[in-house]
Every structure is written in structure tokens, then in C-alpha cells.
C-alpha positions, 0 to 999 in steps of 0.5 A: 499499500502507498500511504500518505499521513498528512499530519504525521509528525507528533501525537495520533499522526506519529502513532499511526506512522509507527503502525502502518509502518510495521507492514513492510509492504505499506510505503508511507509519505508523511507530511508536517511542519516540524523538520526536525521531528520529520528528520527523526521519522525518516531515520527511524523508519525505511519504508517512510518518506517525509516532506515538510509543509504548512498546511496553511500555505499549501496553495503557494507550494502545490507544485513542489509537493507534486514534484515530491510526491510523484518521485516517491509515488505512482499511485496512492492506495490511502490518504489519512488527513490528521493535520490539525491546529487549533487555537483556544479562544472565545470567538469574540477575542479571535482575530480574523487572521487567526480565523483564517489560519485555522481555516487554511491549516484544518480545512482548505489545506486538506481540501486542496490536498485531496485534489492534488492527489485524487488523480492518483487514486485508483478504484478501491483506494480509500480517504480519511478525514480526521474530524472531531466531535466539536464538528458534529452536528448536534454535538455539545460545543465548548467554549474557546473552540468556535473557529476550530469547531466550524474548520472541523465541520467543514472538513466532515461536511466536505467528506460527504460530499466527495464520497458522492462525487468519487463514487464513479471512480471507485474512491471511498471517503469517510471522516472520523470525528474524534472525541478528546485524546490526550495529545500535545496539542490538547494540553497546549489547549487545556493544561491539566485536562485528562482525556479518557483515551491516549494517542496510541490507542485512537491511532490504532483505530485510525490505522485499522480504519484507514486499511479496512474501513472502505469495505463498511462505509463511504460518505460517513461521519463516525463519531469516535469517543467515549464521551462528548467530547 
């Protein structure tokens, strides 16, 4: 399998890379912003290649990304969109530039990435967008996460739309709406909060779903949470 993990340098993403790399038949292309962490990943796994990119600036780096990807892969079997960015701040205090940064990273960047990769995906391939319970319609919402939740809701809706559009190509598109997971991003946004699951536990689920979930689901937004969030 040729697999892209978008946002694989730390937390859940890094654990997903670790899981999928154990199968030496998998070739993995990992993106992230932190060049130091990407170098560490490259040194740790023989079947993993890395590329440094900021999802909020994806549109101005598209050509370089395409060249790097095509030099590694002729086709893509699985795309896992895990890249995410959060600013925990009340809506009234959020600046437009902060809000746009969240939307670019969590929605527009991944959407553009899908557009670039789709021509490389054969029938039977799988796109997994990772959203949040904060963006799950009808779920309880939390103070300080307005833009983050809205960006993840947009990604979830895009999933449903693309599943419909891509059916003719045999490409499945699903979305996992995650509840709280003990990660660095959660710790930075909500110091002291204790989540019910850790990054490795959630990564185990995501890894398995990416490999086999398209056999059972398409166009689905699946809540993956023991609580709300």
C-alpha cells in the first residue's frame, strides 16, 4: 500500500505512522511542519519518506509538493488527513487572521491536498478525513473552540460531498470525528485536562479503519468518542 499521512510528526499522527510502517509492504509519505521531527521519522523507518509543508500555505507550495510526491509514488492507495491546528480563544477575542489560519490549516489545506492526490488514486482507494466531535452536528460545543469546531465541521461536510462525487471513480471517502485524546495539542490548549484515551489508542483505531473501513463505509461521519467530546 502507498499511504500518505498528512500531519504525522507528533501525537496521533506519529503513532499512525508507527503502526502502518510495521508492515514493510506499506510505503508511507508523511507531511508535517516540524522539519526536525520529520528528520527523526526518516531515520526511524526505512519505508517512510517525509516532506515539510505548512497546510495553511499549501496552495503556494502545490507544485513542489506534487513533484516530491510523484518522485516517490506512482499511485496513492490511502490518504489520512490528520493535520490540525487549534487556538483556544473566545470567538469575540479571535482575530480574523487567527480564524483564517485555523480554516486554512484544518479545511482549505486538506481540501487542496485531496484535489492534488485524487488523480493518483485508483479504484478501491480510501480517503480518511480526521475531524472532531466539536464539528459533529448536534454535539455539545465548548467555549473557546468556535473556529476550530467550524473548520472541522466543514471537513466533515466535504467528506459527504466528495464521497458522492468520487463514487464513479471507486474512491471511498470517510470522516472520523474524534473525541478528546491526550495529545500535546490538547495539553497546550487545555492544560491539566485528562482525556479518556491516549494518542496510541486512537491511532490504533485510525490505522485499522484506514486499511479496511472503506469495505464497510462510504461518505460517513463516524463519532469516535467515549464521551462528548
